[in-house]
VMD Tcl script that builds the backbone (N, CA, C; Angstrom):
set m [mol new atoms 198]
animate dup $m
set s [atomselect $m all]
$s set {name element resname resid chain x y z} {
  {N N MET 1 A -7.304 12.689 13.212}
  {CA C MET 1 A -6.278 12.791 12.185}
  {C C MET 1 A -5.478 11.496 12.160}
  {N N PRO 2 A -5.289 10.910 10.990}
  {CA C PRO 2 A -4.489 9.685 10.896}
  {C C PRO 2 A -3.039 9.936 11.320}
  {N N ALA 3 A -2.427 8.903 11.868}
  {CA C ALA 3 A -1.048 9.016 12.335}
  {C C ALA 3 A -0.223 7.862 11.787}
  {N N ASP 4 A 1.089 8.074 11.734}
  {CA C ASP 4 A 1.985 7.005 11.324}
  {C C ASP 4 A 2.239 6.075 12.509}
  {N N LEU 5 A 3.093 5.086 12.320}
  {CA C LEU 5 A 3.353 4.116 13.373}
  {C C LEU 5 A 4.102 4.703 14.555}
  {N N LEU 6 A 4.666 5.890 14.380}
  {CA C LEU 6 A 5.379 6.567 15.457}
  {C C LEU 6 A 4.501 7.581 16.183}
  {N N GLY 7 A 3.261 7.723 15.717}
  {CA C GLY 7 A 2.328 8.640 16.358}
  {C C GLY 7 A 2.291 10.029 15.760}
  {N N ASN 8 A 3.061 10.273 14.703}
  {CA C ASN 8 A 3.069 11.584 14.047}
  {C C ASN 8 A 1.871 11.701 13.103}
  {N N GLU 9 A 1.248 12.879 13.091}
  {CA C GLU 9 A 0.141 13.101 12.172}
  {C C GLU 9 A 0.639 13.023 10.735}
  {N N LEU 10 A -0.191 12.448 9.871}
  {CA C LEU 10 A 0.164 12.339 8.461}
  {C C LEU 10 A -0.102 13.662 7.750}
  {N N ASP 11 A 0.834 14.049 6.900}
  {CA C ASP 11 A 0.586 15.224 6.072}
  {C C ASP 11 A -0.245 14.776 4.862}
  {N N PRO 12 A -0.743 15.704 4.066}
  {CA C PRO 12 A -1.613 15.326 2.942}
  {C C PRO 12 A -0.955 14.361 1.950}
  {N N ILE 13 A 0.324 14.509 1.693}
  {CA C ILE 13 A 1.011 13.608 0.763}
  {C C ILE 13 A 1.083 12.199 1.342}
  {N N GLU 14 A 1.406 12.085 2.619}
  {CA C GLU 14 A 1.455 10.770 3.265}
  {C C GLU 14 A 0.077 10.112 3.273}
  {N N GLN 15 A -0.958 10.904 3.467}
  {CA C GLN 15 A -2.315 10.370 3.425}
  {C C GLN 15 A -2.631 9.822 2.036}
  {N N ARG 16 A -2.216 10.547 1.003}
  {CA C ARG 16 A -2.446 10.081 -0.370}
  {C C ARG 16 A -1.670 8.808 -0.657}
  {N N LEU 17 A -0.413 8.744 -0.196}
  {CA C LEU 17 A 0.387 7.529 -0.382}
  {C C LEU 17 A -0.284 6.328 0.286}
  {N N LEU 18 A -0.724 6.519 1.509}
  {CA C LEU 18 A -1.357 5.431 2.239}
  {C C LEU 18 A -2.670 5.027 1.587}
  {N N GLN 19 A -3.449 5.984 1.116}
  {CA C GLN 19 A -4.713 5.665 0.456}
  {C C GLN 19 A -4.470 4.908 -0.843}
  {N N THR 20 A -3.465 5.312 -1.610}
  {CA C THR 20 A -3.139 4.613 -2.854}
  {C C THR 20 A -2.700 3.185 -2.562}
  {N N TYR 21 A -1.919 3.008 -1.503}
  {CA C TYR 21 A -1.491 1.682 -1.078}
  {C C TYR 21 A -2.710 0.815 -0.744}
  {N N GLU 22 A -3.654 1.363 0.005}
  {CA C GLU 22 A -4.870 0.626 0.353}
  {C C GLU 22 A -5.682 0.297 -0.898}
  {N N ASP 23 A -5.749 1.239 -1.840}
  {CA C ASP 23 A -6.475 1.003 -3.094}
  {C C ASP 23 A -5.820 -0.116 -3.905}
  {N N LEU 24 A -4.496 -0.138 -3.948}
  {CA C LEU 24 A -3.787 -1.198 -4.672}
  {C C LEU 24 A -4.016 -2.554 -4.017}
  {N N LYS 25 A -4.029 -2.604 -2.688}
  {CA C LYS 25 A -4.319 -3.861 -2.000}
  {C C LYS 25 A -5.720 -4.350 -2.359}
  {N N ALA 26 A -6.676 -3.428 -2.410}
  {CA C ALA 26 A -8.045 -3.798 -2.779}
  {C C ALA 26 A -8.102 -4.314 -4.213}
  {N N LEU 27 A -7.371 -3.679 -5.107}
  {CA C LEU 27 A -7.340 -4.137 -6.496}
  {C C LEU 27 A -6.747 -5.538 -6.619}
  {N N CYS 28 A -5.782 -5.851 -5.788}
  {CA C CYS 28 A -5.162 -7.185 -5.824}
  {C C CYS 28 A -6.163 -8.278 -5.462}
  {N N ARG 29 A -7.194 -7.931 -4.728}
  {CA C ARG 29 A -8.205 -8.913 -4.340}
  {C C ARG 29 A -9.259 -9.115 -5.432}
  {N N GLU 30 A -9.232 -8.278 -6.455}
  {CA C GLU 30 A -10.201 -8.375 -7.548}
  {C C GLU 30 A -9.754 -9.428 -8.566}
  {N N ASP 31 A -10.696 -9.898 -9.346}
  {CA C ASP 31 A -10.408 -10.858 -10.410}
  {C C ASP 31 A -10.030 -10.078 -11.671}
  {N N LEU 32 A -8.755 -9.729 -11.764}
  {CA C LEU 32 A -8.264 -8.921 -12.882}
  {C C LEU 32 A -7.687 -9.812 -13.973}
  {N N PRO 33 A -7.638 -9.298 -15.206}
  {CA C PRO 33 A -6.928 -10.026 -16.261}
  {C C PRO 33 A -5.462 -10.204 -15.845}
  {N N PRO 34 A -4.818 -11.261 -16.301}
  {CA C PRO 34 A -3.456 -11.564 -15.848}
  {C C PRO 34 A -2.460 -10.409 -15.960}
  {N N VAL 35 A -2.468 -9.683 -17.058}
  {CA C VAL 35 A -1.502 -8.592 -17.216}
  {C C VAL 35 A -1.785 -7.473 -16.218}
  {N N ALA 36 A -3.051 -7.191 -15.962}
  {CA C ALA 36 A -3.403 -6.159 -14.993}
  {C C ALA 36 A -3.047 -6.621 -13.578}
  {N N ALA 37 A -3.338 -7.863 -13.258}
  {CA C ALA 37 A -3.033 -8.393 -11.929}
  {C C ALA 37 A -1.528 -8.332 -11.652}
  {N N ALA 38 A -0.720 -8.699 -12.635}
  {CA C ALA 38 A 0.733 -8.676 -12.456}
  {C C ALA 38 A 1.238 -7.258 -12.242}
  {N N ASN 39 A 0.710 -6.320 -12.983}
  {CA C ASN 39 A 1.170 -4.941 -12.854}
  {C C ASN 39 A 0.674 -4.277 -11.573}
  {N N VAL 40 A -0.519 -4.614 -11.123}
  {CA C VAL 40 A -1.013 -4.081 -9.856}
  {C C VAL 40 A -0.159 -4.625 -8.713}
  {N N ARG 41 A 0.197 -5.918 -8.762}
  {CA C ARG 41 A 1.069 -6.492 -7.725}
  {C C ARG 41 A 2.439 -5.807 -7.736}
  {N N ALA 42 A 2.967 -5.529 -8.931}
  {CA C ALA 42 A 4.258 -4.847 -9.028}
  {C C ALA 42 A 4.173 -3.446 -8.432}
  {N N ALA 43 A 3.107 -2.731 -8.735}
  {CA C ALA 43 A 2.920 -1.391 -8.167}
  {C C ALA 43 A 2.762 -1.463 -6.660}
  {N N LEU 44 A 2.052 -2.469 -6.184}
  {CA C LEU 44 A 1.867 -2.626 -4.753}
  {C C LEU 44 A 3.203 -2.858 -4.050}
  {N N ALA 45 A 4.080 -3.621 -4.663}
  {CA C ALA 45 A 5.399 -3.873 -4.070}
  {C C ALA 45 A 6.184 -2.571 -3.925}
  {N N VAL 46 A 6.123 -1.725 -4.928}
  {CA C VAL 46 A 6.831 -0.443 -4.872}
  {C C VAL 46 A 6.224 0.452 -3.792}
  {N N TYR 47 A 4.906 0.525 -3.754}
  {CA C TYR 47 A 4.243 1.336 -2.731}
  {C C TYR 47 A 4.495 0.792 -1.336}
  {N N SER 48 A 4.576 -0.526 -1.217}
  {CA C SER 48 A 4.859 -1.137 0.074}
  {C C SER 48 A 6.193 -0.650 0.619}
  {N N ASN 49 A 7.190 -0.542 -0.246}
  {CA C ASN 49 A 8.493 -0.023 0.185}
  {C C ASN 49 A 8.379 1.405 0.699}
  {N N ALA 50 A 7.620 2.229 0.005}
  {CA C ALA 50 A 7.456 3.623 0.424}
  {C C ALA 50 A 6.688 3.714 1.738}
  {N N VAL 51 A 5.605 2.970 1.840}
  {CA C VAL 51 A 4.758 3.014 3.037}
  {C C VAL 51 A 5.508 2.491 4.260}
  {N N ASN 52 A 6.232 1.386 4.088}
  {CA C ASN 52 A 7.015 0.846 5.196}
  {C C ASN 52 A 8.162 1.775 5.567}
  {N N GLY 53 A 8.831 2.342 4.567}
  {CA C GLY 53 A 9.956 3.233 4.820}
  {C C GLY 53 A 9.557 4.504 5.552}
  {N N LEU 54 A 8.347 4.976 5.314}
  {CA C LEU 54 A 7.851 6.186 5.980}
  {C C LEU 54 A 7.122 5.867 7.279}
  {N N ALA 55 A 7.086 4.594 7.654}
  {CA C ALA 55 A 6.408 4.138 8.878}
  {C C ALA 55 A 4.922 4.491 8.864}
  {N N LEU 56 A 4.316 4.451 7.679}
  {CA C LEU 56 A 2.885 4.708 7.580}
  {C C LEU 56 A 2.089 3.455 7.905}
  {N N ASP 57 A 2.668 2.311 7.609}
  {CA C ASP 57 A 2.057 1.017 7.867}
  {C C ASP 57 A 3.181 -0.004 7.805}
  {N N HIS 58 A 2.963 -1.162 8.387}
  {CA C HIS 58 A 3.971 -2.210 8.296}
  {C C HIS 58 A 3.282 -3.555 8.185}
  {N N GLU 59 A 3.528 -4.210 7.080}
  {CA C GLU 59 A 3.024 -5.555 6.870}
  {C C GLU 59 A 3.831 -6.192 5.749}
  {N N HIS 60 A 3.844 -7.488 5.749}
  {CA C HIS 60 A 4.526 -8.214 4.684}
  {C C HIS 60 A 3.492 -8.603 3.642}
  {N N LEU 61 A 3.810 -8.352 2.395}
  {CA C LEU 61 A 2.845 -8.654 1.337}
  {C C LEU 61 A 2.518 -10.131 1.280}
  {N N THR 62 A 3.459 -10.984 1.658}
  {CA C THR 62 A 3.170 -12.409 1.667}
  {C C THR 62 A 2.083 -12.742 2.686}
  {N N ASP 63 A 1.998 -11.964 3.752}
  {CA C ASP 63 A 0.928 -12.171 4.740}
  {C C ASP 63 A -0.446 -11.830 4.158}
  {N N LEU 64 A -0.440 -11.001 3.121}
  {CA C LEU 64 A -1.711 -10.610 2.477}
  {C C LEU 64 A -2.091 -11.561 1.354}
  {N N GLY 65 A -1.213 -12.505 1.047}
  {CA C GLY 65 A -1.481 -13.422 -0.048}
  {C C GLY 65 A -1.203 -12.823 -1.414}
  {N N VAL 66 A -0.386 -11.794 -1.436}
  {CA C VAL 66 A -0.060 -11.121 -2.698}
  {C C VAL 66 A 1.283 -11.609 -3.188}
}
mol reanalyze $m
mol bondsrecalc $m
mol representation Tube
mol addrep $m
């Protein structure tokens, strides 16, 4: 079972949040049209706040090149 950074098991909603975050990161690596790329990066920034705030993951988007 996946766990957060504190060792707590993730509930189904947290798992979905983390999966969406991972999907957005993957989309940022794709060659998207400019408007799509900008909006995916914006969505990723919002999800990053949620994921970091819930201690599901911790990373700086600048470290990812986003």
